[in-house]
C-alpha positions as CSV (number, residue, x, y, z in Angstrom):
1,M,16.6,-10.5,-3.4
2,T,13.8,-12.9,-4.2
3,I,10.5,-12.1,-2.5
4,Q,7.7,-14.5,-2.0
5,I,4.2,-13.3,-1.1
6,R,1.6,-15.1,0.9
7,Q,-1.7,-14.2,2.6
8,S,-1.3,-13.1,6.2
9,T,-2.9,-14.8,9.2
10,L,-3.7,-13.6,12.7
11,A,-0.5,-15.4,13.8
12,D,1.4,-12.9,11.7
13,L,-0.1,-9.8,13.4
14,P,2.9,-9.0,15.7
15,V,5.3,-9.2,12.7
16,L,3.0,-7.0,10.6
17,M,2.8,-4.4,13.3
18,Q,6.7,-4.4,13.5
19,L,6.8,-3.9,9.7
20,F,4.4,-0.9,10.0
21,E,6.7,0.6,12.7
22,S,9.6,0.1,10.3
23,G,7.6,1.8,7.6
24,K,6.9,4.8,9.9
25,R,10.6,5.2,10.7
26,I,11.4,5.2,6.9
27,M,8.7,7.9,6.4
28,R,9.9,10.1,9.2
29,R,13.5,9.9,8.0
30,S,12.4,11.1,4.5
31,G,10.5,14.1,5.9
32,N,7.0,12.5,5.9
33,L,5.9,13.5,9.4
34,R,2.1,13.6,8.9
35,Q,1.2,10.1,7.5
36,W,0.6,7.1,9.6
37,T,0.6,9.1,12.8
38,G,-0.3,7.8,16.3
39,S,-1.4,4.2,16.3
40,Y,-2.3,4.0,12.6
41,P,-2.5,1.4,11.2
42,S,-3.9,-0.1,14.4
43,E,-4.0,-3.8,15.2
44,N,-7.8,-3.6,14.6
45,V,-7.3,-2.2,11.0
46,V,-4.7,-4.9,10.2
47,A,-6.7,-7.7,11.8
48,G,-9.7,-6.5,9.7
49,D,-7.5,-6.8,6.6
50,I,-6.5,-10.3,7.6
51,H,-10.1,-11.4,8.3
52,R,-11.3,-10.1,4.9
53,G,-8.3,-11.9,3.2
54,H,-6.7,-8.6,2.1
55,S,-3.5,-8.7,4.1
56,Y,-0.3,-10.1,2.6
57,L,3.2,-10.8,3.9
58,C,6.4,-10.6,1.9
59,L,9.1,-13.1,2.7
60,D,12.8,-13.1,1.5
61,E,14.6,-16.2,0.4
62,T,15.4,-17.1,4.0
63,G,11.8,-16.9,5.0
64,R,12.3,-13.6,6.9
65,S,9.3,-11.2,6.9
66,V,10.4,-8.2,4.9
67,G,7.2,-6.4,4.0
68,T,3.4,-6.2,4.0
69,F,0.6,-4.7,2.1
70,A,-3.2,-4.8,1.8
71,F,-4.6,-5.8,-1.7
72,I,-8.3,-5.0,-1.9
73,P,-10.2,-6.0,-5.1
74,G,-13.4,-4.0,-5.8
75,D,-14.6,-0.4,-5.5
76,D,-13.0,1.7,-2.9
77,P,-15.5,4.3,-1.6
78,T,-12.8,7.0,-1.2
79,Y,-12.0,6.7,-4.9
80,A,-15.6,7.4,-6.1
81,R,-14.8,11.1,-6.5
82,I,-11.5,12.4,-7.8
83,Y,-10.5,16.0,-8.0
84,E,-8.2,18.0,-10.2
85,G,-7.9,15.0,-12.6
86,E,-9.5,11.8,-13.6
87,W,-8.9,8.0,-13.4
88,L,-7.2,6.4,-16.4
89,D,-9.9,3.7,-16.5
90,N,-13.1,4.2,-14.5
91,T,-15.2,1.4,-16.1
92,H,-13.3,-1.9,-15.5
93,P,-12.9,-3.7,-12.1
94,Y,-9.8,-2.6,-10.2
95,A,-8.0,-3.4,-7.0
96,T,-6.4,-1.0,-4.5
97,I,-3.1,-1.3,-2.8
98,H,-3.0,0.1,0.8
99,R,-0.7,0.1,3.7
100,L,2.5,-1.0,2.0
101,A,5.4,-1.2,4.4
102,G,8.8,-2.9,4.5
103,R,11.8,-3.4,6.7
104,E,14.4,-0.7,6.7
105,D,17.1,-3.2,5.7
106,A,15.2,-4.9,2.9
107,S,15.1,-4.0,-0.8
108,G,12.7,-4.9,-3.6
109,V,9.6,-5.2,-1.4
110,A,7.6,-2.5,-3.2
111,A,8.5,-3.9,-6.6
112,A,7.5,-7.4,-5.6
113,C,4.3,-6.1,-4.1
114,L,3.3,-4.0,-7.2
115,D,4.3,-6.8,-9.7
116,W,2.3,-9.4,-7.7
117,C,-0.8,-7.2,-7.5
118,Y,-0.7,-6.3,-11.2
119,A,-0.5,-10.0,-12.1
120,Q,-3.7,-10.6,-10.1
121,I,-5.7,-7.6,-11.5
122,P,-4.1,-5.5,-14.2
123,N,-6.0,-2.4,-13.1
124,L,-4.6,-1.0,-9.9
125,R,-5.1,2.1,-7.8
126,A,-3.1,3.5,-5.0
127,D,-2.9,6.7,-3.0
128,T,-0.3,8.3,-0.8
129,H,0.3,11.4,1.3
130,R,1.6,14.5,-0.4
131,D,4.7,14.3,1.8
132,N,5.4,10.6,0.9
133,S,8.0,11.3,-1.8
134,I,9.3,7.7,-1.6
135,M,5.9,6.2,-2.4
136,Q,5.3,8.7,-5.2
137,H,8.6,7.8,-6.8
138,I,8.0,4.0,-6.4
139,L,4.5,4.3,-8.0
140,L,5.8,6.3,-11.0
141,K,8.8,4.1,-11.4
142,H,6.5,1.0,-11.7
143,G,4.2,2.4,-14.3
144,F,1.5,4.2,-12.2
145,R,0.3,7.6,-13.4
146,Y,-0.8,10.4,-11.2
147,C,-4.5,10.9,-11.7
148,G,-5.6,13.6,-9.2
149,I,-6.6,14.0,-5.6
150,I,-8.9,11.9,-3.5
151,Y,-10.1,12.4,0.1
152,L,-10.1,9.7,2.8
153,L,-13.3,9.1,4.8
154,N,-11.8,11.3,7.6
155,G,-11.3,14.2,5.1
156,D,-7.5,13.8,4.7
157,E,-6.2,14.6,1.2
158,R,-4.2,11.9,-0.8
159,L,-2.5,11.9,-4.2
160,A,-4.2,9.2,-6.4
161,Y,-2.4,6.9,-8.9
162,Q,-3.5,4.2,-11.3
163,K,-1.8,1.6,-13.5
164,V,-3.7,-0.1,-16.3
């Protein structure tokens, strides 16, 4: 499957929210019951990503929306401190990948996202919940290395990865 990536607009918001619901179903089926609970990511969070130019939509060869992610260049405040490890590169500018989700019947979304992001800035960071074995596997498969533990602003623990 060939996947094209373009920046999201507010008109895409309903489709993005459907993709996040699909991502939640994938997580629940794999045993990840504690990540993206309740209304997270909310329409306000996603609309904020869009307004800041950080939200992207993945389209298959037919133009169908198959995935989404946030690509955020610059320092992430939750990555300022890392525990039980260290970043591979803590001196060069980096970008962070957040909120990656795809349709349940689509394949290759994560690979397209990660390849596209790395082509933009070849110093990437990402984090995921300890229960998200799917994302951990995807990150390692695509050249990310586990670096340690970070804590979100709300105090939740996440496993942190980097690819340089």
